[in-house]
Structure formats: C-alpha cells, structure tokens
N, C-alpha and C positions, 0 to 999 in steps of 0.2 A: 504657503501650508500654516497654520497653527502647530502651537507645540503642543507637543503629547499633553499634558501637564493643564492645558488651558482646554483640551476636548472636554464638551459631555461624557458624564459614565457611560450611555447609550453607548455614544461613536467610540469612545476607546473601547467597550464590553465588545460591539461589532468587528472592530479592525481586527480583537484577541481572537475572534473567533472564525475568522474570515482565512483564506487562499495562502494568505501572504503570511509569511514567517517575522516579519515583525511588524507590530509588537508581539512578545512570547513569552516565554517563562520566566527569562531574567527582570524583562519591566513587571512582570508579576509579583515578583518576588520583590522589587524595589517598592510596589506601591503596596503590598502587603506589609512591608515593614513601614511606610511614611503613615499607615493605618494606624498602625500601631501607635506610634509616637505622637500621632494628634488625639487619639483616645486616651495618653495620659494627659496631653495638654487640657482635655477637656475635662481628666479629675482634677486638674491644677486650678482652672475656672471656677470650677463649681465648689471647691474650699476656699481660694484665694477669697479675701474682702469677707467672711465670716466672722463673725467676733466667737461662737463657738469654737471654732478651729483657729483660734490667734496665735497658741503655741506653736503651733507649725507654720505661720505664715512664710517665716525664713527659706524653710525645707523645699516648701512649694511654690515659692518663686524660684529660687533655684533648680528645680525641677522643671518649671515650663520653661526655662531658658535652654537648657538641656536636651528637653525633649523638643520645643521647637526647631533648636542650631538639626535635630536629627532628622525631624520630617522634612527641613529646605534639604539636606545634603541628599536623605531618599528618594526625595521628588526629584533631584536631579539625575538620579541614577536610572529614572523610568526612560532618558533621552541617552542616556550614555549606553545604555546594553542596545538599544536597536543603532544607535550610531558603530558601535564595535563591532555587529553582527553583519551589518551591512560593507562595513570594510573587508569582514572575512570573507564574504561572498564577492567584493571585487576582486579580492586576490584569488579565487578559483577561479576566476572568469579571464584570469592571465594567460595571452595563447600561450600554447605549448606546442608549436609545430617542429621549433629545434633543439636541441641539446640545451642551449644556450636559452632560449625560451624558458625549459623546462625547470632548467636553475634558479634562473630570476624568480619565478614562477614560485619554486619549494620556499627561497630564502624570505618571500613578501608573506605566504602562506604563514609561516613557523613564527615571523616577526608579529603580524597581527594576531595570533593565537596567542602569543604571552599577557599582548594586551585584554584579548578575549578571555582570560585566566585570572588579569588581576580586578577587571573590572563585576564580576559576583563577587571576588573575594570581598572585596571592600562593602559589597552589599552586607555580605554575610557577615563582617566584621559591624558593621553600623544596627544590624537585626539585631543582634547578640547584646548589643548596648542597649537595644527598645528593652527587650527581657529586662534588663539589668534593673532599668530604671522604674520598668512596672512593680518590682517591690515595694518602692519607697511610696510609689502612686497608693500600691493595695493598701499597704501596712498605716500609713499615716493620710490619705486622703478621704475627700467625705463617704462616709461608710456607705451613704446612700448611694453613688456611683460605683460601688465597689466591682461589681460586675464588668462596668465598662474598663475596669484595671485587667480583669480574667479577658476581656477578648480584645486586650490591648497586646498580651503576653501569647495569646495563643495565634494573634495577625503576624507578631514580629516571630515566632516559632516558626510558622507555615514558611514566612521570605526565607530566614535561615538554612532552614531546609532546601528549599527550592532553588535558594542560592548557590549552595553545596553543588548541588547537581550540575548545574553549569562550570562551577568550577571543576568538578571529575571529571567532565565529558570534554570539555576543551582541553585538562593537561594531560589525559590520554592519548591527545592526539601530537603533542609535543615530542619532537627530537631531541633537544637538549633536557635529557632527562634527569640532571643537576636541579636545572631552573625548577621543572614539575616537581622534584618529590620537595624543595624546598616552600614550593605554593603548597603542597599537598600537606604539610606539616604546617604549614600558620593555620591551614581550615582545620587541622587537624585540635590544634590550640583554642581556636576559637568554638572549636564544638564541646572541649571535653568540659564538662558541667554544664552547659546552657540546655541543652534538654532536659536533664536532669530537674534544674534549678528553673524551669519552664513549669514541668509538672509539679512541682511543689507546690511556687506559687499559685498555680491554677488549682491545686488542691485545699491550699488555705484559705484561698477566696470563695471554694465553693461550700466548706465548712463554715463560712459568714453569712451565709444566705440562709 
C-alpha cells in the first residue's frame, strides 16, 4: 500500500470521506499545515532570482529553507496521525475477559493516548511556525502573489485549530492528569497570540489587494 503522501489527491479525499476512521481530522490538520508551508515556498520561488527583489534575496532563500523543512515535517505527520490512531484502536481491542486483561488493556490504552496527545501537539507547533513564517512572505515576498501568502496563513491557522481539537480530546481521556495538564499548557502557549497573529496577517494582506 502506498504512503498517504504519495496517493493522488482524489484517493486521499475519497479515503477521508469514507467510513474508515483513518485518515481523519489529524491527517487533515497536518495536510493543511503542509499546504501552508508549500504556499510560502511558492511565494519565495516567485521572488528569488528576480532583480527587482535582490534586496530581499537572502531573506527569501532562508525563508524557503525554513518553509520546506516545515513542509517535510508536516507531510510526515499525515501518516503519523494514522499510525497513532491505529495503535489506539489496537489497544482498545485488547482482551478484557479477566481482571488481569482489563488492567493490562487500561495500561496500554493510557500509554498510547499519551502518544496520541503528543502527535497533534507537534502538528499544532509546526502550524504555528508556518503562521509565523507567512508574515515574512507577505511583507517581503513578490507582491503579485501576496494573496498566496494569505492562503498560507489561513491554511496553517486551520491546521493549528484542528490539531488543537485532537490534543483536547486525547488529553481529556488521560488518567495521568499531570501529563495531560502539562500538554494542555504547552498547547495554550502555542495558541497564545497565534490566532490574533493569523488574523492580523490576513487583514494586512487584504489591505494590500
């Protein structure tokens, strides 16, 4: 079976729409973030090498490198979400006939739920970085594609909010409340300012159109 990232878009969307639980919202969140990073790369590639933008060439080269690193990271998270969800389902499917079975099953479920909290948290963190990078793309990139920088920030914002929902739902099922609260605090720190920043960047871009 091919990697999700190597599937045609139609196949991915068909699978997303199917009765199968995977791919689901977590994979969609990663895809949104990766799409945002790709759009930033597009702005960079349409700015780099043009004489009229020579004064920002170095900044755009650095931005392109950062955006591509995030695109690769987020693309990998599409499969990471599927993998961790499958592990969660496998844990829930463990036998529960005896008290020993039930105890072992509970331990397995709780262990994998921690991973299922970390995966979307990492996605949220990466999406927040894409939002941050889109600012430079909008401010110094080729103005002819500034709307694409806006598409980047909105895509990353959607990914961030979607990933956050998966953190909330998995953290809510954890018995280790210290771990859960620590992860929710990390998420809150990531989210703090990210939403208002995304809206500010969007409005600044809109004003240029």
